[in-house]
VOGU-3710 file (C-alpha; in Angstrom, 3 decimals, decimal comma):
1> xxxxxxxxxx> -15,454/17,418/42,708  -12,630/15,927/44,929  -13,461/12,356/44,067  -13,719/13,054/40,352  -10,386/14,966/40,448  -8,830/12,193/42,276  -10,163/9,558/39,788  -8,909/11,493/36,867  -5,669/12,018/38,468  -5,210/8,489/39,202
11> xxxxxxxxxx> -6,131/7,182/35,862  -3,703/9,805/34,194  -0,880/8,558/36,431  -1,740/4,968/35,626  -1,747/5,605/32,104  1,540/7,236/32,218  3,164/4,492/34,200  1,865/1,910/31,563  3,413/3,954/28,766  6,759/4,517/30,389
21> xxxxxxxxxx> 6,793/0,832/31,413  6,078/-0,402/27,925  8,766/1,897/26,449  11,489/0,466/29,115  10,195/-3,170/28,342  10,351/-2,690/24,705  14,170/-1,356/24,755  14,959/-4,161/27,255  13,347/-6,918/25,293  14,492/-5,507/21,694
31> xxxxxxxxxx> 17,635/-3,961/22,119  19,216/-2,116/18,992  20,966/-4,519/16,785  24,599/-3,612/17,392  26,039/-7,152/16,399  25,023/-6,488/12,795  27,715/-4,431/11,595  30,577/-6,761/13,175  28,852/-9,401/11,116  29,043/-7,369/7,936
41> xxxxxxxxxx> 25,299/-7,765/7,537  22,386/-5,422/6,883  19,095/-6,286/5,780  16,695/-3,677/4,045  12,931/-4,514/3,308  11,303/-2,224/0,769  7,186/-2,297/1,388  4,802/-0,715/-0,794  2,777/-1,063/-4,151  3,346/-1,209/-7,668
51> xxxxxxxxxx> 5,954/1,662/-7,583  7,930/-0,649/-4,947  7,656/-3,852/-7,150  8,676/-2,002/-10,178  5,900/-1,820/-12,611  7,067/-0,029/-15,791  10,629/-1,302/-15,640  11,920/-4,514/-17,145  12,341/-7,361/-14,661  15,187/-6,950/-12,344
61> xxxxxxxxxx> 15,236/-3,166/-12,522  12,871/-1,898/-9,734  14,307/0,444/-7,235  15,107/-2,090/-4,466  17,010/-4,418/-6,898  18,917/-1,182/-8,044  19,362/0,024/-4,728  20,894/-3,573/-3,713  23,299/-3,201/-6,817  24,414/0,358/-5,694
71> xxxxxxxxxx> 25,046/-0,684/-2,120  26,940/-3,622/-2,916  29,086/-1,744/-5,331  29,705/0,729/-2,478  30,424/-1,736/0,068  31,645/-4,973/-1,743  32,888/-6,640/1,232  29,714/-6,526/3,257  26,462/-8,679/3,306  23,769/-5,779/2,442
81> xxxxxxxxxx> 20,486/-7,533/1,196  17,545/-5,598/-0,162  14,022/-7,555/-0,163  10,932/-6,162/-1,572  7,248/-7,101/-0,781  4,224/-6,071/-2,849  1,541/-4,475/-0,841  -1,140/-2,932/-2,845  -2,174/-0,478/-0,161  -1,421/0,531/3,406
91> xxxxxxxxxx> -3,735/-1,805/5,136  -1,969/-4,579/3,335  1,324/-3,290/4,678  -0,154/-3,243/8,066  -1,719/-6,523/7,987  1,478/-8,368/6,635  4,092/-6,257/8,628  4,561/-8,655/11,555  5,066/-11,740/9,140  7,528/-9,840/7,059
101> xxxxxxxxxx> 9,531/-8,786/9,819  9,822/-12,412/11,004  10,410/-13,549/7,516  13,101/-10,906/6,460  14,531/-9,759/9,882  15,112/-6,152/8,464  17,521/-3,562/10,204  15,765/-0,914/8,085  12,347/-0,863/6,589  11,520/1,673/3,603
111> xxxxxxxxxx> 7,642/2,266/3,229  5,960/4,019/0,065  2,538/3,529/0,320  -1,034/5,003/0,407  -1,318/5,821/-3,348  -3,849/3,079/-3,891  -5,837/3,534/-0,541  -8,502/5,330/-2,593  -9,333/2,809/-4,827  -8,057/-0,841/-3,481
121> xxxxxxxxxx> -10,123/-2,268/-0,736  -7,825/-5,357/-0,122  -7,745/-5,743/3,781  -9,280/-2,512/3,977  -9,156/-1,197/7,535  -11,932/1,322/6,729  -14,479/-1,573/7,277  -12,927/-1,973/10,501  -13,251/1,678/11,460  -16,883/2,217/10,298
131> xxxxxxxxxx> -18,935/-1,042/10,622  -20,874/-2,085/13,090  -22,823/-0,138/16,096  -21,505/2,721/18,078  -19,866/0,429/20,747  -17,447/-0,701/17,869  -16,430/2,852/17,266  -15,971/3,709/20,936  -14,056/0,398/21,153  -11,778/1,707/18,288
141> xxxxxxxxxx> -11,071/5,045/19,691  -10,745/4,014/23,374  -7,970/1,353/22,131  -5,540/4,278/22,056  -5,403/4,289/25,817  -3,099/1,729/27,502  -5,360/1,286/30,166  -8,157/0,315/28,044  -5,820/-2,165/26,231  -4,937/-3,549/29,708
151> xxxxxxxxxx> -8,487/-4,092/30,693  -9,430/-5,749/27,356  -6,347/-8,201/27,335  -7,266/-8,995/31,285  -11,172/-9,665/30,000  -9,833/-11,806/27,315  -7,702/-14,011/29,261  -10,546/-14,378/31,882  -13,002/-15,368/29,290  -10,467/-18,217/28,155
161> xxxxxxxxxx> -10,037/-19,317/31,775  -13,969/-19,384/32,521  -14,916/-20,787/29,063  -17,352/-17,701/28,660  -17,915/-15,114/25,957  -18,045/-11,415/26,502  -20,769/-10,299/24,129  -19,635/-6,547/24,153  -16,324/-7,573/22,249  -17,682/-7,182/18,815
171> xxxxxxxxxx> -15,998/-10,037/16,604  -16,752/-8,086/13,554  -13,788/-5,929/14,246  -11,794/-8,918/13,547  -13,552/-10,708/10,872  -14,902/-8,138/8,436  -16,742/-10,342/5,715  -16,434/-7,499/3,299  -12,668/-7,773/3,067  -11,618/-7,730/-0,569
181> xxxxxxxxxx> -9,106/-10,563/-1,387  -6,226/-9,880/-3,721  -6,266/-10,933/-7,333  -3,806/-13,102/-9,141  -2,872/-13,318/-12,866  -3,967/-16,842/-13,783  -4,598/-17,981/-17,573  -5,990/-21,257/-18,829  -4,132/-21,092/-22,238  -0,231/-21,064/-21,987
191> xxxxxxxxxx> -0,168/-19,485/-25,401  -2,150/-16,599/-24,111  0,049/-16,305/-21,104  3,044/-15,909/-23,172  1,550/-13,209/-25,404  0,491/-11,395/-22,421  4,010/-11,591/-20,887  5,425/-10,377/-24,141  2,939/-7,527/-24,265  4,171/-6,351/-20,652
201> xxxxxxxxxx> 7,749/-6,507/-21,949  6,907/-4,201/-24,851  5,076/-1,865/-22,710  8,072/-1,529/-20,422  10,198/-0,337/-23,206  7,402/1,991/-24,500  6,698/-0,088/-27,519  2,775/0,400/-27,141  1,781/-0,476/-30,634  3,555/-3,656/-30,378
211> xxxxxxxxxx> 2,245/-4,360/-26,580  -1,311/-3,903/-27,785  -0,790/-6,213/-30,742  0,414/-8,906/-28,131  -2,602/-8,200/-25,846  -5,047/-8,538/-28,849  -3,469/-12,060/-29,681  -3,875/-12,925/-25,948  -7,355/-11,974/-26,072  -8,298/-14,039/-29,232
221> xxxxxxxxxx> -6,842/-17,023/-27,405  -8,451/-16,369/-24,035  -11,379/-13,847/-24,424  -12,793/-14,066/-21,121  -9,501/-13,298/-19,232  -9,869/-10,444/-16,815  -6,402/-9,265/-16,733  -5,939/-8,993/-20,515  -8,970/-6,679/-20,703  -7,688/-4,788/-17,842
231> xxxxxxxxxx> -4,296/-4,029/-19,542  -5,968/-3,199/-22,862  -8,142/-0,746/-21,223  -5,073/0,840/-19,654  -3,440/0,998/-22,909  -6,420/2,515/-24,852  -7,049/4,965/-21,947  -3,616/6,148/-20,887  -1,506/5,956/-24,264  -3,999/6,160/-27,203
241> xxxxxxxxxx> -6,601/8,234/-25,041  -9,377/6,098/-26,809  -12,177/6,351/-24,146  -14,723/4,009/-26,219  -12,527/1,318/-26,586  -10,864/1,623/-23,044  -14,204/1,578/-21,234  -15,481/-1,423/-23,162  -12,342/-3,428/-22,035  -12,461/-2,213/-18,427
251> xxxxxxxxxx> -16,160/-3,354/-18,278  -15,221/-6,725/-19,790  -12,698/-7,168/-16,994  -15,222/-6,618/-14,302  -17,878/-8,929/-16,224  -15,149/-11,403/-16,221  -13,746/-10,894/-12,971  -15,014/-10,638/-9,424  -14,991/-7,930/-6,319  -10,941/-8,008/-6,454
261> xxxxxxxxxx> -10,866/-6,220/-9,703  -13,525/-3,597/-8,904  -11,019/-1,157/-7,618  -8,980/-1,159/-10,803  -11,856/-0,702/-13,041  -13,214/2,068/-10,938  -9,577/3,899/-10,613  -9,666/3,752/-14,716  -12,876/4,821/-15,501  -14,142/7,123/-12,609
271> xxxxxxxxxx> -11,165/8,776/-11,074  -9,541/9,411/-14,350  -12,554/11,542/-15,176  -13,036/13,293/-11,922  -14,404/16,558/-13,320  -16,827/15,153/-15,746  -19,894/14,332/-13,531  -22,284/13,043/-16,268  -19,469/10,624/-17,598  -18,793/9,353/-14,046
281> xxxxxxxxxx> -22,484/8,835/-13,317  -22,719/6,852/-16,458  -19,806/4,772/-15,591  -21,173/3,796/-12,152  -24,545/2,883/-13,585  -22,865/0,584/-16,149  -20,681/-0,981/-13,263  -23,552/-1,287/-11,071  -25,624/-3,205/-13,597  -22,875/-5,592/-14,592
291> xxxxxxxxxx> -22,387/-6,697/-11,042  -26,182/-7,173/-10,600  -26,235/-9,248/-13,711  -23,081/-11,090/-13,617  -22,422/-11,679/-9,669  -24,221/-13,912/-7,507  -24,690/-14,290/-3,744  -22,301/-12,889/-1,157  -19,765/-11,784/-3,917  -22,796/-9,664/-5,430
301> xxxxxxxxxx> -23,709/-7,918/-2,320  -19,973/-7,296/-1,283  -19,070/-5,810/-4,695  -22,062/-3,473/-4,586  -21,206/-2,413/-1,057  -17,517/-1,855/-2,059  -18,781/0,342/-5,434  -20,721/2,608/-2,844  -17,584/2,729/-0,555  -15,023/3,731/-3,442
311> xxxxxxxxxx> -17,762/6,511/-4,786  -17,547/7,870/-0,862  -13,693/7,880/-1,157  -13,701/9,579/-4,329  -15,658/12,498/-2,777  -14,589/12,420/0,750  -11,038/12,332/0,708  -10,844/12,659/4,405  -12,163/9,321/4,922  -9,109/7,791/3,028
321> xxxxxxxxxx> -6,815/10,356/5,043  -8,464/8,808/8,221  -7,679/5,156/7,183  -4,063/6,057/5,948  -3,296/7,714/9,496  -4,672/4,989/11,277  -2,494/2,499/9,396  0,760/4,539/9,524  0,216/4,891/13,402  -0,147/1,160/13,669
331> xxxxxxxxxx> 2,882/0,395/11,600  5,074/2,759/13,514  3,803/0,972/16,877  5,095/-2,174/15,508  8,514/-1,117/14,039  9,292/0,390/17,346  8,482/-2,751/19,150  11,164/-4,300/16,983  13,530/-1,600/17,157  13,711/-1,328/13,531
341> xxxxxxxxxx> 14,937/1,536/11,650  12,300/2,974/9,286  12,021/5,581/6,274  8,737/6,957/4,609  8,894/8,000/1,153  6,559/9,930/-1,301  5,856/8,907/-4,890  7,439/10,555/-7,780  4,078/11,372/-9,030  1,461/13,749/-7,295
351> xxxxxxxxxx> -1,199/11,866/-5,390  -3,722/13,778/-3,691  -2,501/14,468/0,070  -0,257/11,482/0,321  3,024/13,544/0,413  1,648/15,866/3,390  0,344/12,794/5,407  3,699/11,026/5,084  5,733/14,031/5,915  3,742/14,900/9,098
361> xxxxxxxxxx> 4,067/11,466/10,206  7,704/11,365/9,499  7,986/14,465/11,468  5,827/13,302/14,293  8,142/10,034/14,559  11,305/11,809/13,771  12,327/9,670/11,116  13,604/10,593/7,442  11,046/11,289/4,658  12,186/11,327/1,104
371> xxxxxxxxxx> 10,019/13,622/-1,072  10,466/12,062/-4,432  7,734/14,232/-6,115  9,419/17,405/-5,373  13,036/16,086/-6,461  11,506/14,610/-9,615  9,507/17,901/-10,346  12,784/19,798/-9,989  14,730/17,734/-12,311  12,182/17,967/-14,950
381> xxxxxxxxxx> 11,792/21,711/-14,488  15,708/22,276/-14,814  15,228/20,156/-18,048  17,387/17,516/-16,904  14,941/15,073/-18,079  11,747/14,912/-20,195  8,878/13,126/-18,663  9,409/10,251/-21,098  12,927/9,709/-19,680  11,537/8,694/-16,410
391> xxxxxxxxxx> 8,018/7,652/-16,570  6,123/5,168/-18,895  2,754/6,251/-20,183  0,678/4,789/-17,079  2,714/7,046/-14,985  4,845/4,382/-13,460  8,519/4,823/-13,484  10,754/3,176/-16,019  14,181/1,981/-15,161  15,843/5,453/-15,203
401> xxxxxxxxxx> 13,068/6,765/-13,114  13,472/3,928/-10,493  17,373/4,841/-10,641  16,562/8,337/-9,585  14,712/7,123/-6,511  17,342/4,839/-5,621  19,938/8,137/-5,692  17,333/9,786/-3,443  17,281/6,869/-1,049  21,164/6,422/-1,084
411> xxxxxxxxxx> 21,673/10,184/-0,207  19,334/9,895/2,830  21,111/6,520/3,826  24,277/8,401/4,005  23,059/11,637/5,306  21,150/9,830/8,166  23,972/7,449/8,800  21,328/4,719/8,882  23,831/1,905/7,180  27,189/1,963/8,659
421> xxxxx> 28,631/-0,560/6,240  28,479/2,160/3,411  31,644/4,088/3,118  30,991/8,192/3,332  32,845/8,899/0,193
//
C-alpha cells in the first residue's frame, strides 16, 4: 500500500509540475499582444458555418462584414479588420484553426459552430473517437494527461532516431479513411451557373417564385448538377412545403453527387420529419438504394457507413455532444497557446443542446458568451420584429438578422473591453 501510494503521489506531483510548467512557458513564449493598440491595429477572425458566411443575406452583408463596417465607423482612425472563414462544423474549425491563426494573426476569435455537427461529417472527429480497437479509445482518454503526452512524444522521437515503428500507436487515429471531403459548387455550363447565381440572389431577397424559376432554368441546362437539385429541394421543402417534389430533387442530388452531399440530403429529408418514423424509414431505404445503385468502390462503402452514423446521431444526441465537447476543448487549448482572446456565440435559431454546451464551455474557460437565441426570441416576443424581418425561409438570417447579431457582438466587445481601440461612448 505504501508503494502504491508513493507511486500515485509521485505521478500526481509530476503531472501538476508539467501543467504548471506548461502554463508558465506559454505565457513566456506567447506574451499578450500589447503592441497592437500602439499600432492602431486589431484583427478579428470569425469562424463558423453558413451563419458566419452570411447565407440568406446579399453578398457583403454577413455579420463579420457588417461588424467591420460598424467598428470602422466607431473607430475611424484605427485599423480594425474582421475576417471570416467558412467551417461547416466544429471538427473543421478545429482542423483548420492552427493554419487560420497563422494566416490572419487574430487578436480575437469569435466562434459560432456546432449546428451542423449532427449531419455534416466533413473532418468528423467522431471517426477518431470511435473507430479502431480498445487501445485506440484508451489512447484518446489517456491523452488528457500531460505525463502520457510526454511519454508519447518521447517514444515517437525515439522511433525516429532508431528508425523503427511502435505498432501500438494506432495510425488510424490520424488517417481516418472515412473522412468526408468538402463539396464545391461546380458547373459545366456557364449559363446554368449564371441562372443559379441569380436564383440565389432572388432567394436572399425573399423572391422565392423568381428564385425557383431561375433554378429550373439552370436544371434544364445542366440536369445532372447536384447543387441545383439541392437548392430546388430546399425551396420545395422549406418554402412551398411540397414534400413530394422536395424529396424528388433531394434524392436526385444524392444520385448525381458523392459522399460529401449525403449530410445535406439527410438533413433535409430525415431531420425535418423527426417525428414521422414511417416517412423517415422510407427515406433511409431510398437513400440506401441510391447509394448501392449509383456509387462504386470505396465511395460506396464510405457513404453507406456514413449514412448509418448519421442515423445514430439523429437518435443519440449524446454522441454529437461528446464530439462537440471534444472539439471545443481542443480549440480552447490552441487558442490559449497563442494567447488569443475568444468569444463563443450561440445561433439565433434553436438547435438542440448547442446553447447549453457553448454556455458551459464559456463559463468553464471564463470567456464571454453571446446568447443570440435568447436575444432574438425576446425581440420577437416584444413584437419589435416579425420573423420574416430577421430570417429567410430556410431559417438563415437576412441582412437585418445579421445586423442584430452585430449589435449583440458589439455590446459584448464594449462591456468586456476586448477591443481597446473602440471608444466607449
